[in-house]
N, C-alpha and C positions, 0 to 999 in steps of 0.2 A: 740611880741608874734607870734609864728609860727602857723598860722591857719590850715595848713595841718596837723600838729602834733596834734592839738586839735581835729580835725575831726577824725583822726586815733585813738586817745585815746577814744573818745566817742563811736566809732564803736566797738572797742575792749571790752570796759566795758559792753556795752549793749549786745553784743554777748555772753559774759560770763554769764551775768545775765539770759538771755533767756535760755541758755543751762542748767544752774544750777537750775533754778526755775521750769522748765517744763511748762511755760506759753504757751498757745495754741492760734491758730488763733481765732479771734473774742473776745479775752479778752483784758482788759486794762493794759497797761504799763504806769505808772505814772512817769513823769519827772518834778522835781523842779530844778530850775537852777538860779544861780547868775553869770552873765557874769563878774561882778566886781570881785568876788572872784576868778574866773578863771584867771583873770589878776593880782591877788595878792593884790587886794584892798578890803576894807570893803564892805560888801553887800550894794547895792544901791548907791555906790559913784562913780562908773566909768562904767556905762552901755555901752555895746558895741554890736551893732547889727551884726557886722562882726564876733565876737566870737560866738554869738548866732546862726548865720547862719552856721558856721562850725560845731557846736554841732548838730544842727538840721539835717544837711546833713548826718553826721555819724550815728546818732540815727535812722533817718528815713530809711536809707538804710537797716538796720537790720530789723526793725519792719515791714515796708511795704512789704519786701520780704517774710515775714512769715504770713502776714495777721493779725498782732497784732495791735490793736488800740492804738495809742498814745493819752495820756491825758496830755497835757502840762499845768502845774500849773502856774497861774498868781501870782503876788506878793500880799502881805497883803492888799494893797490899793484897790484891787478888791476882797478882802476876800478869796483869794486863789481859785477863780473860775478856771475852766479848759477849755482849747481849745480842742475840740474833733471834729471829722467829723460828719456831719449830719447823716450819716449811723449809726454810733455808738450811737448818741443821740436817733435816732428812734428805734434801736434794743433794747436799754435798757430803753426806755420810760422816758428819762430825759427831764427836762424842760429847754428850752433856756432862757437865760437872755440877756439883752440889754446893752452891753458895748463892746468897741473895744479896746483891749490891746494896750498900748503905751509904748515905751521903757523907757522914762524918767519921766513919770507922774503916770501911773497906769497900771500895767500888767507886765512890765519888758520886757527885750529884747527877751528872749527865747519865751515867750508866743506871743509876737508881731510877731516874725518871723514865728512861727507855724501858727498863724492866717492868715498870708499872703501866706504861702507856701502850707499849707494843703488843699487838694481839699475839697470844700464844708465845710469849717471850720465854727463852731458855738461856742458860749460860753455858758457853763452850770455852774450853781452854785456849783454843786457837782456831783459825780458819785455814790453816795450812798455807799461809801466804797466798791466798786467793783474792785479796783486795785488788780491784781494778783501778780505783781512785780513792782519794780521801782528803780529809782536812784535819790538821793538828791545830787545835785552838789553845794556845798557851803553853806550848812546849811539853806535850805529853808523850811524845815518841811513838808514832804509829807505824814506823817503817817495817817492823817485824811482821806486820800483817799484810803488807802489800806484795804483790807478785813481782818478782824481779823481771825486768829492770825498771827501777823507779826513776821517774823523771820529774824534777821540780816544775811546778806550773804557776805562772804568774797570772793573777786576775786583777781586776780593778781595785779590790780592797786589799789592805795589808793588815787590818785589824778587825776584830769584832769586839765591840766595847773597847777595853784597854788591852786586850790580849792580842799579841802578834799571832798571825796565822801562817802556816806553811801548808801549801796545797801540793798535791802530787797526783800523778797518773802513772800507769805502767805502759811499757812498750815491749814488743817482742825483742828478744836478744838478736844482735847482729852476728851473723856467722859468715865465714868465707874469706875474710881478709880483703886485701886491696883489689882483687879481681872481681869481687862480688858486686852485683847491682842490687840496690835495695828498693823496695816498694815505698815510695814517698808517703803514701797514705797511712802507712804503719809507723812512721817516725813520729 
């Protein structure tokens, strides 16, 4: 697997999502990732920290440059807890939990790399559905962390490596029924 290509694909995908979603500095971008799926294997069967690091580098380059908070989702063995920066945890008054993600046991490769590389990383149980946008790399189910209403987002890529990706953003809820007039910029 070409790690430089994986990093490039991750950077491109996240750049397109950031552009299309309108996410702003200080908001959460959720990433769920199966490095096994990126390698063409079933989720949880071929964990790779090398792949996770390439993904992290591409994703972080985009988000950090725009001041957007990364929320790196752990696997189901840590109940899909999230690695975030201490700054984000404090800004949103989130509660820290005590676990350290591990690539082959509980957490997954991407969350492990995020925990190691992110400045002042902490683990939180959830972000109270505050994700403004996100990417699910390989079917990891990030929807629980996104702010309702979640809207699927199509970008130019449909895979990173061999993993299918599903991209999403949020939009404000519609209220008012058929008499309402909606702000097209928020749709």
